[in-house]
Backbone bond lengths (Angstrom), bond angles and torsions (degrees), N, CA, C in turn:
res aa  C-N    CA-C-N  psi(-1)  N-CA   C-N-CA  omega(-1)  CA-C   N-CA-C  phi
1 M - - - 1.437 - - 1.606 106.22 -
2 N 1.459 109.94 136.15 1.468 111.81 -178.67 1.489 110.25 -89.31
3 D 1.395 120.69 -179.47 1.404 123.34 -175.24 1.564 111.01 -66.57
4 M 1.298 116.70 -34.92 1.464 119.25 -175.70 1.504 109.74 -67.95
5 E 1.290 119.83 -42.95 1.469 123.48 176.61 1.523 107.90 -66.20
6 K 1.407 122.31 -39.00 1.411 118.44 177.30 1.515 115.92 -68.53
7 N 1.325 117.39 -31.20 1.572 119.72 175.43 1.558 108.05 -68.83
8 N 1.211 122.28 -30.88 1.445 124.93 177.67 1.581 112.87 -72.14
9 M 1.343 115.98 -22.65 1.407 116.82 -176.52 1.625 115.92 -73.80
10 K 1.311 116.63 142.09 1.463 115.12 179.15 1.529 108.24 -82.83
11 S 1.301 110.30 157.13 1.477 114.49 -174.56 1.576 110.68 -92.33
12 A 1.384 109.71 152.28 1.426 119.97 180.00 1.466 111.39 -134.34
13 A 1.310 115.56 162.43 1.466 118.61 175.64 1.451 104.66 -120.52
14 V 1.334 118.22 143.59 1.557 122.91 -178.72 1.604 103.84 -105.85
15 Y 1.267 111.13 138.16 1.530 116.16 179.31 1.497 107.61 -131.20
16 I 1.373 113.37 129.09 1.456 118.50 -179.85 1.507 106.18 -132.83
17 S 1.461 110.10 129.69 1.420 120.27 176.23 1.536 105.21 -144.81
18 G 1.256 111.70 151.89 1.400 118.17 176.65 1.481 114.57 109.71
19 P 1.389 115.74 -175.56 1.663 117.26 177.77 1.410 106.01 -88.62
20 H 1.369 122.74 78.51 1.429 123.38 176.21 1.523 106.27 -112.63
21 D 1.302 116.40 159.62 1.453 120.37 168.14 1.479 112.73 -78.82
22 I 1.301 115.64 88.98 1.455 120.93 -166.97 1.575 113.38 -61.25
23 D 1.376 117.57 -28.84 1.378 119.03 173.58 1.496 121.60 -54.68
24 S 1.370 113.18 -39.22 1.397 125.63 174.27 1.565 117.76 -87.50
25 L 1.401 109.64 -33.99 1.423 115.26 -179.07 1.592 117.69 -75.71
26 E 1.261 116.72 -33.61 1.450 117.71 177.89 1.489 111.20 -67.49
27 P 1.196 124.36 -43.90 1.530 119.43 179.00 1.617 107.33 -72.98
28 A 1.143 118.26 -28.45 1.545 115.03 177.87 1.494 106.19 -71.79
29 L 1.240 121.47 -44.75 1.614 114.19 179.13 1.580 110.89 -66.97
30 Q 1.260 115.12 -32.97 1.558 117.54 179.22 1.601 105.56 -66.70
31 D 1.257 116.22 -36.97 1.541 119.22 -176.63 1.583 105.44 -72.14
32 H 1.327 117.14 -36.76 1.490 124.75 -175.01 1.562 102.60 -67.53
33 A 1.349 120.87 -48.58 1.363 129.21 -179.61 1.544 107.69 -50.93
34 R 1.232 116.63 -52.42 1.471 121.92 178.60 1.511 114.28 -60.10
35 E 1.405 115.08 -46.74 1.425 117.08 175.63 1.557 112.60 -57.60
36 C 1.262 117.19 -31.44 1.497 119.95 178.15 1.604 116.39 -82.67
37 G 1.465 109.88 1.02 1.438 117.00 175.90 1.691 112.07 94.98
38 Y 1.273 116.27 23.77 1.527 120.52 -176.31 1.414 107.44 -122.24
39 E 1.264 111.87 148.87 1.517 119.56 169.07 1.486 114.30 -108.44
40 P 1.399 115.59 114.75 1.557 117.18 -172.13 1.516 107.40 -63.13
41 V 1.173 119.29 127.90 1.510 124.94 176.49 1.557 114.66 -100.36
42 E 1.301 118.52 -26.72 1.423 122.41 173.32 1.489 110.91 -160.16
43 V 1.314 112.31 159.06 1.461 119.88 -177.97 1.578 104.46 -117.16
44 Y 1.290 122.03 128.25 1.375 128.26 -179.38 1.651 102.14 -112.04
45 R 1.428 112.73 135.39 1.388 115.58 176.80 1.550 110.68 -135.45
46 D 1.320 111.54 128.05 1.556 117.56 173.09 1.474 109.66 -106.07
47 D 1.239 116.21 140.49 1.430 127.90 177.31 1.590 108.71 -79.36
48 P 1.305 121.27 118.28 1.326 120.39 -179.64 1.576 123.90 -58.36
49 D 1.446 106.72 -13.33 1.446 114.66 -177.49 1.502 111.94 -94.50
50 V 1.423 115.34 -3.25 1.352 126.42 -173.61 1.689 105.34 -91.18
51 Q 1.318 114.09 134.59 1.578 114.27 179.61 1.567 107.09 -70.13
52 G 1.399 113.29 135.29 1.384 120.32 -179.85 1.546 116.91 75.56
53 H 1.192 122.47 -166.96 1.415 129.37 179.37 1.450 116.57 -129.48
54 P 1.493 121.95 63.66 1.322 123.39 -174.77 1.437 117.52 -51.69
55 Q 1.401 116.76 -42.58 1.497 118.10 -179.41 1.527 115.52 -71.93
56 L 1.324 114.01 -31.26 1.451 123.01 171.04 1.642 111.45 -58.20
57 D 1.269 110.98 -44.46 1.561 122.79 176.12 1.588 108.03 -57.33
58 R 1.453 110.25 -52.28 1.332 117.69 -171.60 1.622 112.20 -64.91
59 M 1.345 107.38 -39.01 1.587 119.98 -178.83 1.594 103.69 -59.43
60 L 1.388 116.29 -50.94 1.432 118.46 -175.76 1.490 114.45 -66.15
61 E 1.363 119.55 -30.13 1.446 123.80 174.80 1.551 109.03 -67.79
62 E 1.369 119.30 -41.18 1.363 119.54 -171.15 1.474 113.21 -93.26
63 A 1.355 118.65 -3.44 1.518 125.59 -177.08 1.512 107.89 -56.12
64 S 1.352 117.48 -59.62 1.397 118.14 -175.59 1.438 118.24 -67.63
65 E 1.427 116.95 -27.60 1.410 121.39 -176.88 1.537 106.24 -76.34
66 R 1.389 121.09 -29.52 1.349 120.24 -177.72 1.521 113.86 -94.02
67 G 1.204 117.12 6.00 1.468 122.28 -172.53 1.450 120.40 67.14
68 V 1.303 115.28 23.76 1.525 119.27 -178.59 1.517 110.38 -64.30
69 M 1.328 119.29 127.52 1.408 119.80 177.82 1.538 115.37 -100.43
70 A 1.356 114.47 -9.36 1.447 116.05 176.49 1.605 110.65 -158.66
71 I 1.239 111.89 154.78 1.505 122.24 175.74 1.429 107.57 -112.53
72 V 1.355 115.22 122.80 1.457 115.48 173.64 1.611 115.28 -106.26
73 V 1.247 116.87 132.51 1.364 126.17 -173.17 1.572 108.84 -130.03
74 N 1.375 110.10 157.02 1.559 111.25 176.06 1.565 107.80 -76.52
75 S 1.286 119.65 -42.91 1.372 119.57 175.39 1.554 118.50 -152.12
76 L 1.300 122.90 163.51 1.466 118.33 -172.09 1.587 107.67 -68.63
77 G 1.280 116.23 -21.96 1.505 119.73 175.30 1.467 114.80 -56.93
78 D 1.322 113.38 -26.64 1.517 120.37 -175.87 1.438 110.70 -79.40
79 L 1.454 121.13 -16.63 1.431 120.15 179.17 1.544 110.55 -92.44
80 A 1.285 115.74 -19.97 1.549 117.51 -174.44 1.499 110.02 -158.50
81 R 1.302 117.37 144.42 1.359 123.01 173.49 1.495 116.55 -86.27
82 F 1.312 119.66 -17.20 1.412 122.15 -179.72 1.624 107.08 -137.87
83 P 1.394 112.54 147.80 1.505 113.15 -174.30 1.470 113.50 -56.06
84 G 1.336 118.07 -33.85 1.459 119.29 179.34 1.507 107.90 -63.05
85 Q 1.245 123.07 -41.71 1.433 122.68 178.62 1.557 112.33 -63.20
86 L 1.274 113.72 -31.56 1.469 119.23 178.94 1.537 115.81 -67.40
87 V 1.364 105.03 -36.72 1.570 111.39 179.56 1.521 107.52 -74.31
88 K 1.315 121.34 -28.05 1.432 122.36 174.99 1.620 107.12 -68.27
89 V 1.186 118.92 -50.15 1.491 118.97 179.53 1.355 111.41 -65.97
90 L 1.308 130.02 -36.03 1.412 127.94 179.31 1.604 109.33 -69.28
91 G 1.417 107.44 -35.04 1.490 109.23 177.24 1.639 114.48 -64.21
92 R 1.321 111.59 -36.81 1.426 125.77 -175.34 1.692 105.79 -64.73
93 L 1.324 112.32 -46.85 1.384 117.67 -177.68 1.516 109.64 -70.42
94 M 1.332 118.91 -36.95 1.549 122.18 172.67 1.467 107.28 -55.03
95 E 1.512 119.11 -51.63 1.400 119.85 -174.22 1.596 110.91 -58.54
96 L 1.395 112.82 -38.87 1.524 116.16 -178.29 1.473 109.22 -77.81
97 G 1.278 126.14 -6.90 1.387 124.03 -177.39 1.502 113.62 75.11
98 V 1.320 116.26 17.22 1.502 121.84 -176.65 1.514 111.17 -100.49
99 G 1.276 117.70 136.48 1.498 123.23 -169.97 1.565 104.90 -90.38
100 L 1.304 115.13 170.79 1.515 124.74 -176.03 1.443 108.78 -128.90
101 I 1.286 119.61 125.54 1.486 120.90 171.86 1.542 108.37 -120.18
102 A 1.283 116.33 117.07 1.453 121.46 -178.13 1.674 103.80 -109.87
103 M 1.201 112.69 109.88 1.469 120.51 -167.29 1.618 102.77 -69.26
104 E 1.288 123.41 -49.97 1.324 121.03 -172.58 1.626 115.05 -63.47
105 E 1.401 114.55 -40.98 1.487 116.32 178.60 1.448 111.43 -89.70
106 G 1.242 118.50 1.46 1.538 124.34 176.74 1.539 113.28 59.26
107 I 1.420 107.43 40.78 1.585 117.07 176.17 1.457 107.51 -94.88
108 D 1.286 115.07 133.33 1.491 120.64 166.69 1.424 113.40 -133.91
109 T 1.366 122.78 96.39 1.485 124.03 -173.32 1.466 112.11 -70.21
110 T 1.414 119.90 -5.37 1.453 120.74 -174.28 1.674 102.27 -85.33
111 T 1.215 116.38 -12.70 1.479 116.98 179.57 1.622 113.37 -115.70
112 I 1.389 115.26 7.32 1.418 119.56 169.37 1.541 113.05 -134.41
113 D 1.191 119.06 170.27 1.557 125.89 175.13 1.496 103.20 -63.14
114 T 1.217 123.59 107.17 1.409 125.95 163.25 1.438 118.12 -49.84
115 G 1.192 116.96 -40.85 1.474 122.52 179.26 1.577 114.03 -60.42
116 V 1.410 110.29 -34.43 1.417 113.59 178.88 1.589 106.79 -71.43
117 L 1.283 121.47 -44.03 1.419 124.20 178.87 1.464 110.45 -58.04
118 L 1.339 118.02 -44.78 1.472 116.87 176.89 1.400 113.81 -65.58
119 R 1.271 125.57 -33.05 1.437 123.67 176.29 1.365 111.55 -70.63
120 V 1.376 121.46 -33.30 1.529 122.88 178.46 1.488 107.82 -68.89
121 V 1.389 121.13 -48.17 1.407 121.57 178.59 1.569 112.44 -59.49
122 K 1.406 116.87 -42.07 1.379 123.20 175.72 1.432 112.56 -54.32
123 A 1.452 116.22 -49.36 1.481 118.83 -175.25 1.536 109.83 -68.12
124 V 1.453 120.16 -29.68 1.430 118.60 169.16 1.479 116.52 -60.32
125 V 1.336 112.79 -45.67 1.429 121.04 177.32 1.471 112.63 -57.92
126 D 1.293 114.51 -49.78 1.524 118.51 177.95 1.510 110.74 -58.25
127 M 1.313 116.82 -39.37 1.441 121.71 -175.14 1.608 107.40 -66.08
128 Q 1.298 115.28 -48.34 1.476 121.02 176.48 1.475 110.78 -57.07
129 H 1.309 116.51 -43.65 1.532 122.63 -175.73 1.596 105.82 -59.93
130 R 1.423 116.60 -49.77 1.412 119.49 -174.27 1.555 108.51 -68.91
131 T 1.375 117.63 -35.54 1.560 116.08 176.12 1.539 108.25 -61.72
132 M 1.384 115.45 -42.31 1.541 113.38 -170.50 1.517 101.96 -72.44
133 L 1.307 124.98 -34.94 1.497 128.21 -174.48 1.475 104.79 -64.65
134 S 1.388 118.55 -52.42 1.538 114.45 177.47 1.469 117.24 -61.23
135 T 1.222 118.11 -33.16 1.440 123.93 176.20 1.563 112.82 -60.36
136 V 1.419 109.40 -48.04 1.453 109.29 -179.59 1.599 111.98 -76.88
137 T 1.262 119.40 -24.25 1.491 119.77 172.20 1.489 112.40 -69.08
138 Q 1.291 117.38 -36.67 1.442 122.78 173.90 1.414 111.67 -61.30
139 R 1.327 117.55 -54.64 1.515 124.61 176.25 1.381 111.65 -48.61
140 R 1.317 120.20 -53.92 1.521 127.10 -179.60 1.615 108.48 -60.83
141 S 1.306 124.30 -34.09 1.358 121.25 -174.53 1.562 106.32 -81.17
142 N 1.268 121.98 -15.40 1.367 122.99 179.86 1.603 110.81 -97.09
143 K 1.377 115.83 114.58 1.480 113.83 -172.35 1.376 106.26 -73.97
144 A 1.419 113.44 143.87 1.477 119.34 178.54 1.533 103.57 -97.05
145 G 1.293 111.16 166.12 1.478 119.35 -179.43 1.446 116.37 92.50
146 R 1.276 119.19 -163.82 1.442 126.51 176.49 1.537 112.17 -75.76
147 P 1.410 114.59 145.53 1.400 113.22 179.21 1.640 110.99 -65.70
148 E 1.342 114.10 153.44 1.384 117.08 -175.09 1.518 108.25 -77.29
149 T 1.466 112.16 135.30 1.367 120.79 178.30 1.592 113.96 -73.63
150 E 1.263 112.65 132.38 1.514 115.18 179.88 1.502 107.00 -79.22
151 V 1.417 112.97 126.10 1.510 114.28 175.01 1.596 103.39 -128.79
152 D 1.302 108.47 148.43 1.493 110.70 176.99 1.593 102.26 -97.18
153 V 1.295 115.42 103.22 1.391 122.70 -168.05 1.579 112.08 -66.80
154 E 1.439 107.98 -43.45 1.496 108.13 -179.85 1.578 108.81 -64.49
155 E 1.252 123.51 -39.44 1.472 123.51 174.09 1.544 107.14 -55.08
156 A 1.313 119.57 -48.44 1.444 117.98 -171.61 1.483 106.89 -67.03
157 R 1.430 122.78 -33.95 1.512 119.96 179.69 1.555 110.12 -72.00
158 R 1.318 118.25 -33.51 1.422 118.74 178.74 1.564 110.44 -68.41
159 L 1.250 118.56 -37.50 1.506 122.34 178.07 1.532 110.85 -72.87
160 R 1.233 116.24 -29.09 1.566 121.52 175.71 1.613 107.75 -74.56
161 A 1.300 111.12 -41.16 1.420 113.96 177.31 1.592 113.62 -64.19
162 A 1.301 114.11 -29.10 1.457 123.61 174.61 1.451 116.09 -70.15
163 G 1.470 117.36 -12.93 1.463 124.05 178.47 1.399 115.88 100.57
164 L 1.454 119.31 4.71 1.472 120.65 174.65 1.433 109.27 -71.26
165 S 1.495 110.10 152.76 1.456 121.02 -179.51 1.631 101.94 -81.58
166 F 1.400 107.98 164.71 1.501 114.43 173.46 1.446 108.14 -59.11
167 G 1.292 123.77 -47.89 1.524 122.48 172.31 1.368 116.10 -45.48
168 Q 1.317 116.55 -56.06 1.440 120.00 175.82 1.527 118.41 -46.88
169 I 1.374 110.88 -50.41 1.518 123.30 -179.79 1.464 107.46 -63.13
170 S 1.362 118.21 -40.11 1.429 122.47 177.80 1.460 110.51 -53.94
171 S 1.343 115.14 -51.35 1.570 123.03 -175.55 1.497 106.66 -61.29
172 I 1.274 116.02 -43.30 1.545 116.85 -173.65 1.504 112.51 -67.46
173 L 1.336 113.72 -46.21 1.480 122.37 -170.49 1.581 109.49 -89.69
174 K 1.343 116.78 -1.50 1.511 123.23 -176.62 1.557 113.95 48.00
175 A 1.208 113.85 50.36 1.569 125.44 175.23 1.452 109.94 -133.64
176 P 1.360 113.04 149.64 1.445 120.08 175.34 1.510 115.98 -52.99
177 K 1.361 121.17 136.70 1.443 127.14 -179.62 1.548 111.02 -54.81
178 G 1.305 118.74 -38.74 1.518 119.22 177.12 1.435 112.22 -71.44
179 T 1.235 122.76 -32.98 1.396 126.35 178.85 1.516 108.94 -66.45
180 I 1.391 118.86 -46.39 1.444 121.51 173.82 1.498 115.33 -55.70
181 H 1.381 114.56 -45.66 1.373 120.96 179.55 1.534 113.26 -63.00
182 S 1.320 116.12 -44.39 1.537 119.04 -176.13 1.492 110.57 -72.82
183 R 1.439 118.75 -28.65 1.406 117.70 173.08 1.509 115.44 -74.76
184 L 1.210 116.54 -32.88 1.592 119.14 173.80 1.489 111.36 -65.28
185 K 1.476 114.52 -26.84 1.531 111.07 -177.33 1.505 111.30 -74.59
186 K 1.247 117.82 -25.05 1.500 121.27 179.61 1.497 118.31 -50.85
């Protein structure tokens, strides 16, 4: 590529996070950026063992200042650990007017309407949230443990008032002694 062609290329930042072989991934992402018509201007790397994504945050802050038109990543999973985080990152990129190229998924938001992609991802996140919520609600409505023993509390009170022990009441009502005792305490 000659200097004239290079000057006409739009700039891109490369972002790497996760347990990748960086020695082979970095050049692959830079080559992919060039294939998509972008010149990589900087590579940002986050250590997967570090809490958060400090380099991603730095890259997003510097993107508009440096005239970056696209971010190139290996996969969407490198940008966020959870779908909700991905929606936030995509929204931020959209605000900045910066495209996203995810090599593994074959996504290039510089060639499609980013708003459509964001709405699709948000719909998937909402669907996942509703599914999780209904599962949690269903689990809470199903009581765990042994089924509750039916006890005629009024009869147990009458027998206790008559002077019978909890053991005797338990034998008559065919219920555990501890259950009789706890029901009469209520």
